[in-house]
C-alpha positions as CSV (number, residue, x, y, z in Angstrom):
1,M,0.2,-0.4,0.0
2,K,1.5,3.3,-0.9
3,I,0.4,6.5,1.5
4,F,1.5,9.7,1.2
5,V,1.2,12.3,5.0
6,C,0.7,15.3,3.6
7,V,2.5,18.0,5.9
8,K,3.2,21.3,6.9
9,H,5.8,23.3,8.8
10,V,3.7,26.1,11.3
11,P,5.2,28.3,14.3
12,D,4.9,27.0,17.4
13,S,1.9,28.7,18.6
14,A,3.8,28.8,21.5
15,A,5.9,31.1,20.1
16,T,5.3,35.0,20.7
17,I,4.3,35.9,16.9
18,T,5.4,39.4,15.3
19,V,3.3,40.7,12.7
20,I,6.1,42.6,9.9
21,E,5.3,44.5,6.8
22,K,0.8,44.1,7.4
23,N,0.4,41.0,6.4
24,Q,3.5,38.8,7.3
25,I,4.8,37.3,10.6
26,D,8.3,37.4,11.5
27,E,9.6,33.8,10.9
28,Q,12.4,33.9,13.8
29,V,10.2,31.9,15.4
30,T,10.4,28.3,16.6
31,F,8.4,26.3,14.1
32,L,7.6,22.4,14.1
33,L,5.4,20.2,12.4
34,N,2.0,20.5,12.0
35,P,0.3,18.8,15.6
36,Y,-2.4,17.4,13.9
37,D,-0.3,16.2,10.5
38,E,2.1,14.1,13.6
39,N,-1.7,12.4,13.7
40,A,-1.6,12.0,10.2
41,I,2.2,10.2,10.5
42,S,0.8,7.5,13.8
43,A,-1.7,6.5,11.3
44,A,-0.3,5.5,8.4
45,V,3.0,3.9,10.7
46,K,-0.4,1.7,12.5
47,V,-1.8,1.2,8.5
48,K,1.7,0.2,7.3
49,K,2.3,-2.9,10.3
50,Q,-1.2,-3.6,8.7
51,F,-0.6,-4.4,4.9
52,E,3.2,-5.5,4.7
53,G,5.5,-4.0,1.8
54,S,3.5,-0.3,2.0
55,E,5.5,2.3,1.6
56,I,4.8,6.1,3.7
57,I,5.9,9.0,1.5
58,A,5.7,12.3,4.0
59,V,5.1,15.6,1.0
60,S,5.7,19.1,1.8
61,V,4.5,22.3,0.8
62,G,7.1,25.2,2.3
63,K,10.4,27.3,2.2
64,A,13.9,26.1,2.2
65,K,13.1,25.1,6.2
66,A,11.0,23.4,6.2
67,S,12.9,20.0,5.5
68,E,13.3,20.7,9.2
69,T,9.4,19.4,9.7
70,I,10.2,16.7,7.2
71,Q,12.7,15.4,9.1
72,S,10.5,15.2,11.9
73,A,7.7,13.4,9.8
74,L,11.7,11.1,8.6
75,A,11.5,9.9,12.5
76,M,7.9,9.6,13.3
77,G,8.7,6.7,10.4
78,A,8.1,8.0,7.3
79,D,10.1,6.4,4.2
80,R,10.8,8.8,2.1
81,A,10.2,12.3,1.1
82,I,9.4,14.9,-1.7
83,H,10.1,18.6,-0.6
84,V,7.9,21.2,-3.0
85,I,10.2,24.4,-2.4
86,T,8.8,28.3,-2.3
87,T,10.3,31.3,-2.1
88,T,6.7,33.0,-0.7
89,N,3.8,31.5,1.4
90,V,1.5,30.4,-0.8
91,D,-2.5,29.5,-0.1
92,S,-4.4,26.1,-0.1
93,I,-5.7,26.7,-4.1
94,L,-1.7,26.2,-5.1
95,T,-0.3,24.3,-2.5
96,A,-3.4,21.7,-3.2
97,K,-2.0,21.9,-6.8
98,A,1.6,21.5,-6.2
99,L,0.4,18.0,-3.2
100,Y,-1.7,16.9,-6.5
101,Q,1.1,16.9,-9.2
102,A,3.7,15.9,-6.6
103,I,1.9,12.7,-6.2
104,L,0.7,12.4,-9.6
105,K,4.3,12.2,-10.6
106,D,5.4,9.4,-7.6
107,G,2.5,7.7,-8.7
108,L,-0.7,7.4,-7.6
109,P,-1.5,6.2,-3.6
110,D,-3.6,4.1,-1.8
111,L,-4.2,6.0,1.0
112,I,-3.7,10.2,1.1
113,L,-3.9,11.5,5.4
114,M,-3.0,14.7,6.5
115,G,-4.1,16.5,9.5
116,K,-7.7,18.1,10.1
117,E,-6.0,22.3,9.8
118,S,-2.9,23.5,10.6
119,I,-2.3,25.7,13.6
120,D,-1.3,29.0,11.8
121,N,-4.2,29.8,8.8
122,E,-6.8,27.3,10.0
123,G,-7.9,27.6,6.8
124,M,-9.4,23.8,6.4
125,Q,-9.6,23.9,2.4
126,T,-6.8,22.3,1.1
127,M,-7.8,18.2,2.0
128,F,-10.9,19.2,-0.3
129,R,-8.9,21.1,-2.8
130,L,-6.6,17.7,-3.1
131,A,-9.4,15.8,-3.0
132,A,-11.2,17.5,-5.5
133,N,-8.1,17.5,-7.8
134,L,-7.9,14.3,-7.6
135,N,-11.2,13.2,-7.9
136,F,-10.8,11.4,-4.3
137,P,-13.4,10.1,-1.8
138,I,-12.6,12.7,1.4
139,A,-13.6,12.4,5.0
140,S,-12.6,15.1,7.7
141,N,-12.3,15.6,11.1
142,V,-11.3,11.7,11.3
143,S,-11.5,9.9,14.7
144,S,-10.7,6.1,13.9
145,L,-10.3,4.6,11.1
146,E,-10.7,0.6,9.8
147,L,-9.0,-0.8,6.3
148,K,-11.0,-3.3,4.6
149,N,-11.2,-5.2,1.3
150,Q,-10.0,-1.5,-0.8
151,R,-12.8,0.0,1.6
152,V,-12.3,2.6,4.8
153,L,-14.6,2.4,7.7
154,I,-14.1,6.0,9.3
155,E,-15.6,7.6,12.6
156,S,-15.9,11.2,11.9
157,E,-16.9,14.1,14.5
158,W,-18.9,16.4,14.4
159,E,-20.1,19.3,16.8
160,A,-21.4,19.2,19.9
161,G,-20.1,15.9,20.5
162,K,-21.9,13.6,17.1
163,I,-19.9,10.8,16.1
164,E,-20.8,10.2,12.3
165,K,-19.7,6.6,11.1
166,I,-18.9,6.7,7.3
167,E,-17.6,4.1,4.5
168,I,-15.5,5.1,1.7
169,D,-14.0,3.8,-1.3
170,L,-10.0,3.7,-1.6
171,P,-8.2,5.4,-2.8
172,S,-8.9,8.2,-0.5
173,V,-7.8,11.4,1.5
174,L,-8.4,11.1,5.3
175,A,-8.1,14.1,7.8
176,V,-7.4,13.3,10.8
177,S,-7.7,14.6,14.3
178,K,-6.2,14.7,17.5
179,G,-8.6,11.8,19.0
180,L,-8.0,10.0,16.1
181,N,-4.7,8.7,18.5
182,K,-1.7,9.4,20.3
183,P,1.1,10.1,18.2
184,Q,4.6,8.0,19.0
185,Y,7.3,10.2,19.3
186,P,10.9,8.8,18.0
187,T,13.5,7.9,20.0
188,L,16.8,9.4,18.9
189,P,18.5,6.7,17.0
190,Q,15.4,6.9,14.6
191,I,16.5,10.7,14.4
192,I,19.5,9.5,13.3
193,Q,18.5,7.5,11.0
194,A,16.1,10.2,9.8
195,K,19.4,11.8,8.1
196,K,19.8,8.8,6.2
197,K,16.4,8.4,4.4
198,K,16.0,10.9,0.8
199,I,14.3,13.4,0.6
200,E,13.9,14.5,-3.2
201,S,13.3,18.0,-3.8
202,V,11.8,19.7,-6.7
203,T,9.9,23.9,-6.8
204,I,7.0,24.4,-6.5
205,E,7.7,26.5,-10.3
206,A,8.5,22.8,-12.0
207,L,5.3,21.2,-11.1
208,V,3.0,24.1,-11.1
209,P,3.8,26.3,-13.9
210,N,1.4,28.4,-14.6
211,A,-0.6,30.1,-11.6
212,P,-4.3,29.4,-10.8
213,E,-6.9,31.4,-12.1
214,S,-8.2,32.2,-8.9
215,Q,-5.9,32.9,-5.3
216,M,-6.4,34.0,-1.8
217,I,-4.2,36.8,-0.9
218,I,-3.8,38.0,2.8
219,H,-4.2,41.6,3.0
220,E,-3.6,42.7,6.7
221,L,-2.6,40.5,9.9
222,S,-3.0,41.7,13.5
223,P,-2.3,40.6,16.3
224,I,-5.4,39.7,19.4
225,S,-6.6,42.7,21.3
226,E,-7.2,41.4,25.0
227,H,-9.2,42.9,27.2
228,R,-9.2,42.2,30.6
229,K,-10.3,43.6,33.7
230,C,-10.0,42.4,37.5
231,L,-13.3,42.1,39.6
232,E,-14.0,40.7,43.0
233,L,-16.6,39.3,44.1
234,E,-18.0,40.7,47.3
235,G,-21.0,39.3,49.9
236,D,-21.4,35.6,51.0
237,I,-21.6,32.9,48.9
238,E,-24.9,32.8,48.6
239,Q,-23.8,36.5,47.0
240,K,-21.0,35.8,45.4
241,V,-22.2,33.2,43.5
242,E,-26.1,35.1,42.6
243,Q,-22.5,37.9,41.3
244,L,-21.1,36.0,39.4
245,F,-24.4,34.2,37.4
246,T,-24.8,37.4,36.6
247,I,-22.2,38.5,34.8
248,L,-21.8,35.2,33.1
249,K,-25.2,35.3,31.9
250,N,-25.2,38.8,30.9
251,E,-21.3,40.0,30.2
252,A,-19.9,36.4,29.0
253,K,-23.5,35.5,27.9
254,V,-22.4,31.8,27.9
255,I,-25.2,30.7,29.6
């Protein structure tokens, strides 16, 4: 079974993000493998153990430094990788086209796994665009999956705790949630071994020579502005509870 895992190089959510030039961030911060993609790689490793002879290929669209994230994917269990190199940040339309071309060039997949979203843009569009380009069925927010007889049985998480059970044909695209598994992080020997694995590099221009007819442009970024105030509740317990209830209902509007 040929399994592709799409991974993204994203800023650490714990980093202090600074907006520069109105619509960009200062990239002199820690970047890492998108956390949801860690679940996708762990799922791929589990599938590989189930089907003898399977191969896991990590594929990423990103700048030169994205090679660090690709190394993380290799250390977690990918057999080899494809790095589609860009010099600028690209939107989900161009990313999906580049992933599509990279995958086709390497050979048709049996399964494509990826995280349900990236923690930087949170656009949640790339997986759907990729599936549309490939004409593959897709399921998102996957919290459980089981492969049987060229079909995959999945559970997809919906709002309010609803779980939808779906059965779709392979090949397919599955965008997974953190509820699917607990990622198995690499040991030092695995990290060292990963440096010997093959990474094929190709420019995005070589794969997509003509720009898509449509595109998304970020015109402006701004940091979240938080205004907090401290309020001390007074009186006995019953009075404090009543004050708290009033605040939650009328000001916070959460009840």
